[in-house]
C-alpha positions as CSV (number, residue, x, y, z in Angstrom):
1,M,133.3,50.9,41.9
2,L,133.9,48.3,44.0
3,L,130.9,45.4,44.0
4,S,130.3,43.5,47.5
5,I,127.9,40.3,46.7
6,D,126.0,38.9,49.7
7,W,124.9,35.3,48.9
8,D,121.6,36.2,51.1
9,A,120.8,38.3,48.2
10,F,119.7,35.3,46.3
11,S,119.7,32.3,48.9
12,G,116.8,33.8,50.4
13,C,113.4,32.8,51.9
14,V,109.9,32.5,50.4
15,P,107.0,35.2,52.2
16,L,105.3,34.1,55.2
17,V,108.6,31.8,57.0
18,F,108.8,33.1,60.3
19,D,111.8,31.1,61.1
20,A,113.8,32.8,58.1
21,P,116.7,34.5,59.4
22,I,116.1,37.3,57.5
23,W,113.7,38.8,60.0
24,G,116.7,38.9,62.4
25,T,119.5,36.9,63.9
26,R,122.7,36.7,65.4
27,D,125.9,35.5,64.0
28,R,126.9,32.7,66.0
29,E,128.3,29.7,65.6
30,H,124.8,28.0,66.1
31,D,123.2,30.6,63.7
32,R,125.7,29.2,60.7
33,L,124.9,25.8,60.9
34,G,122.7,24.4,63.9
35,A,119.9,26.7,63.4
36,W,119.8,25.2,59.7
37,W,119.5,21.8,61.2
38,E,116.7,22.5,63.2
39,R,114.8,24.2,60.6
40,A,115.5,21.3,58.4
41,L,114.5,18.9,61.2
42,K,111.4,21.1,61.7
43,R,109.9,20.7,58.5
44,D,111.2,16.8,57.3
45,P,113.6,14.7,59.6
46,T,113.3,11.9,57.4
47,A,114.5,14.2,54.3
48,P,117.9,13.7,52.8
49,G,120.5,16.3,53.5
50,W,119.2,19.9,53.5
51,S,116.4,19.1,50.9
52,A,113.7,19.7,53.7
53,L,114.5,23.4,53.3
54,E,114.1,24.0,49.8
55,H,110.4,25.1,49.5
56,D,110.8,27.7,52.2
57,F,114.3,28.7,51.1
58,P,115.0,29.0,47.6
59,L,117.8,29.7,45.9
60,Y,116.1,32.9,43.6
61,P,117.8,33.4,39.8
62,G,119.9,36.3,39.0
63,W,123.4,34.8,40.9
64,E,124.3,33.6,37.2
65,A,124.7,37.0,36.2
66,L,127.7,37.2,38.1
67,E,130.0,34.9,36.4
68,A,130.4,37.9,33.8
69,Y,132.6,39.5,36.4
70,R,135.3,36.5,36.1
71,G,138.6,38.1,35.2
72,L,138.3,40.8,37.6
73,P,140.0,40.7,41.1
74,A,138.2,38.7,43.2
75,A,138.1,37.7,47.0
76,V,135.8,35.4,48.6
77,T,134.9,35.3,52.9
78,L,132.8,33.9,55.2
79,S,131.2,37.1,56.8
80,H,130.9,41.2,56.0
81,A,132.8,41.7,58.9
82,D,136.1,40.8,56.8
83,A,134.8,44.0,54.2
84,W,136.4,46.2,56.4
85,A,140.2,44.6,55.3
86,W,139.0,44.4,51.8
87,L,138.3,47.6,51.6
88,E,141.6,48.9,52.6
89,R,143.2,47.5,49.7
90,W,140.8,50.1,47.3
91,P,140.1,53.1,49.6
92,G,137.8,56.0,48.7
93,Q,135.6,54.1,45.8
94,D,132.0,53.9,45.4
95,V,130.3,50.6,46.4
96,L,127.8,48.7,45.1
97,N,126.7,46.0,47.8
98,V,123.8,43.6,46.6
99,D,122.4,42.7,49.7
100,S,119.4,42.1,52.0
101,H,120.7,44.1,54.7
102,H,122.3,47.4,54.4
103,D,124.8,46.8,56.8
104,L,125.1,50.7,57.5
105,A,124.6,50.4,61.2
106,S,124.0,47.7,63.8
107,F,121.1,48.0,66.4
108,S,123.1,46.7,69.2
109,G,126.6,46.1,71.0
110,D,129.5,48.5,70.8
111,P,128.6,50.3,67.3
112,T,132.5,51.3,66.5
113,R,133.8,47.3,66.2
114,V,132.9,46.5,62.7
115,R,130.2,43.5,62.5
116,P,128.6,42.7,59.2
117,G,125.6,44.9,60.1
118,N,127.8,48.3,60.2
119,W,130.9,47.5,58.0
120,A,129.5,49.8,55.4
121,G,128.4,52.4,57.4
122,L,131.6,52.8,59.5
123,G,133.7,52.2,56.2
124,L,131.4,55.6,54.9
125,R,132.5,57.3,58.1
126,A,136.2,56.7,57.9
127,G,136.5,57.4,54.2
128,R,137.5,54.1,53.1
129,V,133.7,54.1,51.3
130,W,132.5,57.3,49.0
131,D,129.4,56.8,47.9
132,Y,127.4,53.8,49.1
133,T,124.4,52.1,47.2
134,C,122.5,49.0,49.2
135,L,121.0,46.6,46.0
136,Y,118.1,44.8,47.2
137,P,116.9,41.3,45.7
138,H,114.0,41.9,43.4
139,W,112.4,38.8,45.7
140,H,112.0,41.5,48.6
141,A,109.1,42.9,46.9
142,E,107.0,40.1,48.2
143,L,108.2,40.3,51.7
144,P,106.5,43.2,53.4
145,V,108.8,43.6,56.5
146,A,112.0,43.0,54.6
147,E,114.1,45.9,54.3
148,G,113.9,46.7,51.1
149,F,110.3,46.0,50.5
150,D,109.6,49.9,51.7
151,L,112.7,51.8,50.8
152,A,111.5,55.0,52.2
153,R,110.5,53.4,55.5
154,T,114.4,51.9,55.8
155,R,115.8,55.4,55.2
156,T,113.6,56.6,57.9
157,E,115.0,54.3,60.4
158,L,118.3,54.7,59.3
159,A,117.8,58.8,59.8
160,P,118.7,58.5,63.7
161,L,121.8,55.9,63.5
162,L,123.6,57.8,60.7
163,A,125.2,61.3,60.6
164,P,123.5,63.6,57.7
165,D,126.8,63.3,55.8
166,V,127.1,60.3,56.1
167,L,123.4,59.2,55.1
168,S,123.7,61.9,52.3
169,R,126.3,59.6,50.6
170,V,123.8,56.4,50.7
171,T,121.5,55.2,48.3
172,L,119.0,52.6,48.8
173,T,117.1,50.5,45.8
174,R,116.2,47.5,44.8
175,M,116.5,45.3,41.5
176,T,113.7,45.6,39.2
177,A,114.2,41.7,38.0
178,P,116.5,38.7,38.8
179,G,120.3,40.3,38.3
180,A,118.5,43.7,37.2
181,G,121.1,46.7,38.3
182,L,124.7,44.8,37.9
183,P,127.1,47.4,36.6
184,D,128.7,46.4,33.6
185,P,132.2,44.8,34.7
186,S,134.6,47.8,32.9
187,Q,132.5,49.8,35.9
188,V,133.9,47.5,38.3
189,T,137.5,47.7,40.2
190,A,137.1,44.7,42.2
191,L,134.2,42.1,43.6
192,L,133.9,40.8,47.0
193,L,131.6,37.6,47.5
194,V,130.5,36.7,50.8
195,Q,129.2,33.5,52.2
196,S,127.2,35.2,55.5
197,P,126.5,31.2,56.5
198,A,123.8,32.6,59.4
199,W,121.5,33.8,56.4
200,T,122.2,31.8,53.9
201,S,120.9,28.0,53.4
202,P,123.4,25.0,53.7
203,A,121.5,23.8,50.4
204,H,122.9,26.4,47.8
205,D,126.6,26.1,49.4
206,A,127.3,23.9,46.2
207,E,126.4,26.8,44.2
208,F,128.6,29.3,46.1
209,R,131.5,27.6,46.1
210,G,131.0,26.8,42.3
211,L,130.7,30.9,41.4
212,A,133.7,31.3,43.6
213,R,135.7,29.0,41.5
214,T,134.5,30.7,38.2
215,L,135.3,33.7,39.4
216,R,139.0,32.4,40.7
217,A,138.2,34.2,44.0
218,E,141.1,34.9,46.2
219,V,140.2,33.2,50.3
220,L,140.3,35.6,52.5
221,M,138.5,33.9,55.1
222,P,137.1,30.5,54.5
223,P,133.5,29.9,53.8
224,L,132.2,27.4,56.2
225,D,131.9,23.9,54.6
226,R,128.1,22.7,55.8
227,S,127.8,19.5,53.1
228,S,126.5,17.7,55.7
229,P,124.2,18.6,58.5
230,D,125.9,16.3,60.7
């Protein structure tokens, strides 16, 4: 199988953070950096760096387990829209996507244009993906309006957006504990690590870069450097 890791499965939020991007955000340049600076200033304009974000936007445990995939073909990239070219290297395989979003369909814009929110659905339709599983993080169980909170509801929402033959090859599930449900490395053909800066806190970029180095990941599209909030 192919293993896709969106960093927003670990760089998340606590309940009742109403300016958290998990509730819905676009993927513009401002969303990737400027919006995070605004969130930090709103919480504490005197706090150094990105430290004001840490209470509301923690780095959840479980990501450390990904170091077990060192030695497998790995790639790192900016956006899940870049997954389209990655899939072309490994066509027709099952995909396990660890993510806070299913990435099966976008609710606005041209549904045929590859974007972070629909790459998986388009991959299924085009035959670049055979069976697809979205593994939501365990902390979604505490966020009632998150996709991974009520899997039956989320699947119902997908029904009018995907053809029946596509939906039949989709599985939605959630980690029962941090890192639970990750496959044994022997089952994984290749791994893709995605920064998704519009959805992930800049406070966790150092861990993200460190993981990419541990995995010796090939750079497809350079992740955004957000080391300074200025």
